[in-house]
Structure formats: C-alpha cells, structure tokens
C-alpha positions in Angstrom: -20.2 40.6 -11.9 -19.7 37.2 -10.3 -16.4 35.2 -10.2 -16.9 31.9 -12.0 -14.3 29.1 -11.8 -14.3 25.7 -13.6 -12.0 23.2 -15.2 -11.9 20.1 -17.3 -9.5 17.2 -16.7 -6.7 16.8 -19.3 -7.4 13.1 -19.9 -8.2 13.3 -23.6 -10.7 15.0 -25.8 -13.8 16.8 -24.7 -17.0 14.9 -25.2 -20.5 16.2 -25.6 -21.1 15.7 -21.9 -18.4 18.3 -21.2 -19.9 20.6 -23.8 -23.4 20.6 -22.7 -22.6 20.2 -19.0 -20.1 23.0 -18.9 -18.7 24.7 -22.0 -22.1 25.8 -23.3 -22.5 27.7 -20.1 -19.0 29.1 -20.3 -19.8 30.8 -23.6 -22.6 32.8 -22.0 -20.7 33.5 -18.7 -17.7 35.0 -20.5 -20.0 37.9 -21.6 -21.1 38.9 -18.1 -18.8 37.4 -15.4 -15.2 37.3 -14.4 -14.3 33.8 -15.5 -11.4 31.5 -14.7 -11.4 28.3 -16.9 -8.5 25.9 -16.7 -7.2 22.6 -18.1 -6.9 20.3 -15.0 -3.6 18.5 -15.8 -2.8 18.0 -12.1 -6.1 16.2 -11.6 -5.2 13.9 -14.6 -2.2 12.5 -12.6 -4.5 10.3 -10.5 -4.6 8.0 -13.5 -0.8 8.0 -14.0 -0.8 9.2 -17.7 2.3 9.0 -19.9 4.0 12.4 -19.9 3.8 12.7 -23.7 0.1 11.9 -23.5 -0.5 14.4 -20.7 1.1 17.2 -22.8 -0.8 16.2 -25.9 -4.1 15.9 -24.1 -3.7 19.3 -22.4 -3.1 21.0 -25.7 -6.0 19.2 -27.3 -8.4 20.4 -24.6 -7.1 24.0 -25.0 -7.7 23.9 -28.7 -11.2 22.5 -28.1 -12.0 25.2 -25.6 -11.0 27.9 -28.2 -12.9 26.1 -31.0 -16.0 26.0 -28.8 -15.9 29.8 -28.6 -14.0 30.7 -25.4 -12.3 34.1 -25.9 -8.9 34.4 -24.0 -9.3 38.2 -24.1 -12.6 37.9 -22.1 -11.7 35.0 -19.8 -8.7 33.7 -18.0 -7.9 30.4 -19.7 -4.9 28.5 -18.4 -3.2 25.2 -17.6 -3.6 24.2 -13.9 0.1 23.3 -13.7 1.2 26.8 -14.8 -0.1 28.2 -11.5 2.1 26.8 -8.6 -0.1 28.6 -6.1 -2.7 25.9 -6.8 -0.4 23.3 -5.2 0.4 25.4 -2.2 -3.2 26.1 -1.4 -4.0 22.4 -2.0 -1.4 21.5 0.6 -2.7 24.1 3.1 -6.3 23.0 2.8 -5.3 19.3 3.2 -4.3 20.2 6.8 -8.0 20.8 7.5 -9.4 18.0 5.4 -10.2 14.8 7.3 -9.7 11.3 6.1 -13.1 10.1 7.1 -15.0 12.8 5.0 -12.8 12.1 2.0 -13.3 8.4 2.2 -17.1 8.9 2.3 -17.0 10.8 -1.0 -19.1 8.9 -3.5 -16.7 9.4 -6.4 -13.8 8.1 -4.4 -15.8 4.9 -3.4 -16.7 4.4 -7.0 -13.1 4.7 -8.1 -12.0 2.3 -5.5 -14.6 -0.2 -6.6 -13.7 0.1 -10.3 -9.9 0.5 -10.0 -8.8 -1.2 -6.7 -5.2 -1.5 -8.1 -4.8 2.3 -8.1 -6.1 3.8 -4.9 -3.6 6.7 -4.5 -3.5 9.6 -2.1 -4.2 12.0 -4.9 -7.5 10.2 -5.7 -8.5 10.4 -2.0 -7.7 14.2 -1.8 -9.2 15.0 -5.2 -12.0 17.1 -3.7 -9.3 19.2 -1.8 -7.5 20.0 -5.1 -10.8 20.9 -6.7 -11.5 23.2 -3.7 -8.1 24.8 -4.1 -8.8 25.5 -7.8 -12.0 27.3 -6.9 -11.0 29.1 -3.7 -7.7 30.2 -5.2 -9.7 32.8 -7.2 -12.3 33.2 -4.5 -14.8 31.7 -6.9 -18.5 32.3 -6.2 -20.0 30.1 -8.8 -18.9 26.8 -10.4 -20.6 25.4 -13.5 -20.7 21.8 -12.7 -22.8 18.8 -13.6 -25.0 17.0 -11.1 -22.4 14.4 -10.5 -20.1 17.1 -9.0 -22.5 18.5 -6.5 -20.9 16.6 -3.6 -17.4 17.8 -4.5 -18.7 21.4 -4.5 -20.4 20.9 -1.2 -17.0 19.8 0.2 -15.4 22.9 -1.2 -17.9 25.0 0.7 -17.1 23.0 3.8 -13.4 23.6 3.4 -14.0 27.3 2.9 -16.2 27.6 5.9 -13.9 25.5 8.1 -10.9 27.7 7.2 -12.9 30.9 7.8 -14.2 29.6 11.2 -10.9 28.3 12.4 -9.0 31.5 11.6 -11.9 33.8 12.4 -11.7 35.4 8.9 -13.8 35.9 5.8 -11.1 35.0 3.4 -13.1 32.6 1.3 -16.7 33.0 -0.1 -18.9 30.0 -0.3 -18.9 28.6 -3.9 -22.2 27.4 -5.3 -23.2 25.4 -8.4 -24.3 27.5 -11.4 -26.0 26.6 -14.6 -27.3 29.2 -17.0 -30.6 27.3 -17.4 -31.1 27.0 -13.7 -30.8 23.2 -13.5 -27.7 21.1 -13.2 -27.0 19.1 -16.4 -26.2 15.4 -16.5 -25.5 14.1 -20.0 -26.0 10.3 -20.2 -23.6 7.9 -21.9 -24.4 5.3 -24.4 -24.2 2.3 -22.1 -27.8 2.6 -20.9 -26.9 3.9 -17.4 -25.1 6.7 -15.6 -23.4 9.7 -17.1 -21.2 10.2 -20.2 -17.5 10.1 -19.2 -14.1 9.0 -20.2 -13.7 6.8 -17.1 -16.7 4.8 -18.2 -15.0 3.6 -21.4 -14.5 5.0 -24.8 -17.6 3.5 -26.2 -19.7 5.3 -23.7 -18.8 8.8 -24.8 -19.2 10.9 -28.0 -16.1 13.1 -28.5 -16.3 16.6 -30.1 -13.4 15.8 -32.5 -14.4 12.1 -33.2 -14.6 10.7 -36.7 -18.2 10.8 -38.1 -18.2 7.0 -38.8 -17.1 6.2 -35.3 -19.8 8.4 -33.8 -22.5 6.7 -35.9 -21.2 3.3 -35.0 -21.3 4.1 -31.3 -24.8 5.5 -31.5 -26.1 2.5 -33.5 -24.6 0.2 -30.8 -26.1 2.2 -27.9 -27.9 0.1 -25.3 -31.7 0.0 -25.7 -34.5 -2.3 -24.3 -36.9 -4.8 -25.8 -39.4 -2.1 -26.7 -42.6 -0.9 -25.1 -45.2 -3.6 -24.6 -48.3 -1.4 -24.1 -49.3 2.2 -24.8 -47.9 4.8 -22.5 -45.4 2.4 -20.9 -42.9 4.1 -18.6 -39.7 5.0 -20.5 -36.8 2.7 -19.5 -33.5 4.3 -18.5 -31.6 3.4 -21.8 -34.3 4.9 -24.0 -34.6 7.9 -21.7 -30.9 8.4 -22.2 -31.2 8.4 -25.9 -34.1 10.8 -25.7 -31.9 13.1 -23.5 -29.2 13.1 -26.1 -31.7 13.8 -28.9 -33.0 16.7 -26.9 -29.5 18.3 -27.0 -28.9 18.1 -30.7 -32.2 17.5 -32.5 -35.1 19.7 -33.3 -37.9 19.7 -30.7 -40.4 18.2 -33.2 -38.0 15.4 -33.9 -37.8 14.4 -30.3 -41.5 14.7 -29.9 -42.1 12.4 -32.9 -40.1 9.6 -31.4 -41.5 10.1 -27.9 -45.0 9.8 -29.3 -43.9 6.7 -31.2 -42.7 5.2 -28.0 -45.9 6.0 -26.3 -48.0 4.3 -28.9 -45.6 1.3 -29.3 -44.8 2.1 -33.0 -41.2 3.2 -32.3 -38.4 1.5 -34.3 -35.1 1.8 -32.4 -33.0 1.6 -35.6 -34.8 4.7 -37.0 -34.3 6.5 -33.6 -30.6 5.8 -33.6 -30.1 6.8 -37.3 -31.9 10.1 -36.6 -29.8 10.8 -33.6 -26.6 10.0 -35.5 -27.6 12.4 -38.3 -28.4 15.2 -35.9 -25.3 14.6 -33.9 -23.1 14.9 -37.0 -24.9 18.1 -38.0 -23.9 19.5 -34.6 -20.4 18.2 -34.5 -19.3 18.8 -38.1 -18.7 22.5 -37.9 -17.1 22.2 -34.5 -14.8 19.5 -35.7 -13.5 21.8 -38.4 -12.7 24.6 -35.9 -10.9 22.2 -33.6 -8.7 21.1 -36.5 -7.8 24.8 -37.3 -6.9 25.7 -33.7 -5.0 22.5 -33.2 -2.8 23.3 -36.1 -2.0 26.8 -34.8 0.7 26.1 -32.2 1.7 29.7 -31.9 -1.8 30.7 -30.9 -2.1 27.9 -28.3 1.2 29.0 -26.7 0.2 32.6 -26.6 -3.1 31.8 -25.1 -1.6 29.6 -22.4 1.0 32.2 -21.5 -1.5 35.0 -21.3 -3.8 32.9 -19.2 -1.1 31.8 -16.8 -0.1 35.5 -16.2 -3.7 36.5 -15.4 -4.3 33.4 -13.2 -1.2 33.9 -11.2 -2.0 37.5 -10.5 -5.2 36.5 -8.9 -3.7 33.5 -7.2 -0.8 35.4 -5.6 -3.3 37.8 -4.0 -5.2 35.0 -2.4 -2.1 33.1 -1.2 -0.6 36.2 0.3 -3.8 36.7 2.3 -4.1 33.0 3.3 -0.4 32.9 4.5 -0.9 36.0 6.6 -4.1 34.7 8.2 -2.3 31.4 9.0 0.6 33.1 10.6 3.3 32.6 8.0 5.7 35.5 7.5 
C-alpha cells in the first residue's frame, strides 16, 4: 500500500480539468492506497479571497469531492487549515528553500507576469507549502497534472536536502502518479494552455455549472479557419477540443470528427454541439449529487471533523520526528 497525497485549491468550484486530472484517479486510489486528500484553503490566500468566499468555496469543494465518489471512511479528507502542523512544517522547510530556486519556478514567473500587482511572499513560497502538504504525511505518490511536475520536483529537492543536511531518512521522495501511467493536462476553451480558474471563467467548464452556460462556453470555444487540404496538421485549438471530446464522448464520435478534419469536411458548429451534448450527459448526474451533498451541512461538518482528526494524527508523528532531528526539545 502506497501513501498518496493531493489537494485542490479552495478558490471556487471544481472544473473538469480537476476531475480528469486528479479526482478520477482518487476514486481508484482510495480502494488500494492510504490516501490523504485535502482542500487547500491556505494556498487560496495568495489571491487574497474574501473570508466569506473562502469559507463557501472550501465547503463547495468538499461537497464536490463527496459527490465525485470519495469515501471519507476510506480516505483522509480534510481542510488544510484544520491541520496546524502544515504551517509549522512549511516554516521549517522555508529555512532550507532558496530565493533563487523559488524565483526560477515557472508558475511563479507566470503569476508575476499576469498579476504584477500581487507578487506576495506566499506566492513565491507556494512550492514550499505544497511540499509541506506532501511531506507531512510522508507521501510517496502525488496525482498531479503535467503543469505541476516542477513543483513536485521541488518537493523532492526539499525532502532530499533535509535528509542530507540532517543525515536522516525522515522523508521519502514523492513522485507523480497517474493511474493511466501518463500525466494528464486538460486543455481550456481559449485555444491554448490548460483549463484553470486563473485563466478566466470562460476558459473552464465547472462540474456544477448551469447546462446553458456550459453550452454557451463550448460554442464560443476558440477554433481556427479550418483545414485547407487533406491530412493537414491539427491546430492547437482544435486539438484541445478533440482532447475534451476524448474525455466525455464515445470513441467512435471522436473518430468521426477526427476523420472529418482529415478529409476537410468538418463543420466546427457540429463539433461543438456534439461536445456540448456529451459534456452535459457526463455532468448532469454529477450536478445532482453535488446539489444533494451541498444541502447536507451536518454531513459536511462530520466529514471535515473526521478528516482533521485522522490528518492530525499522521501530521503529529511527522512533526515530532522532524523537531527531534532538527534539535528542538
């Protein structure tokens, strides 16, 4: 049995990128591994959310986790802020994290470029907090998307640096894990990059989104001017739509439109309408379950309390060992 650790930021609803990039794997992992899944509300503070919004978003993500099928009896499902040991390990690891390596992080440079008005210390040390989340439970595997590979590499560096400096074997090296064997990167609707909240609301399809809004987004998805000759290379915007279709449509449906692109007979309006219909077929039942769990406040509170107790039991053991190794009484 492996120790698996992963979290999703409490910045709003989960989108299908979260689902296929992480949650779909969680459902399989919970049957065979020791899993710690958390709602990353500390991470969300880098964007300075309103306190009421932070609380509401955190509960929304918890309800969505449960609606997707995570079983709190099988996994440790908790709010990051309910485990204060996370903050302590974050602080201790920061003592061995260097400004230069943090400034070279691709995601940090992207955030600085897109949001120069909000370059805070928490944003700079984001990879350290992520490492603390993983190492706190001595995680061996982390189900992350391709865009998080660099952060996970930094977590390995922090673990090895601590072990080497203190001549210990306290932390194992965490590695990326995907049930299918390949890291998943779910594209957005803007024709480039990945699906994500930070890229704008129109770029993502949320699990609990209104059907009409989902269809409107898909119909407005970026395309190109169309293939000009048979077997033309597929442009990035169309490849992205094909990727999304591959997640929710039948294989023969995807094959039909790929063939139509290859022989220049494709009609993008038909492609988008089919994707919208298939997306709703996938999201409809999930949306109903999210509604049921969101209305059950007692269950959400019980789940969070049980998860916090289990997470802190693991965290206390790790912190005790770390403090002893570092020379604290």
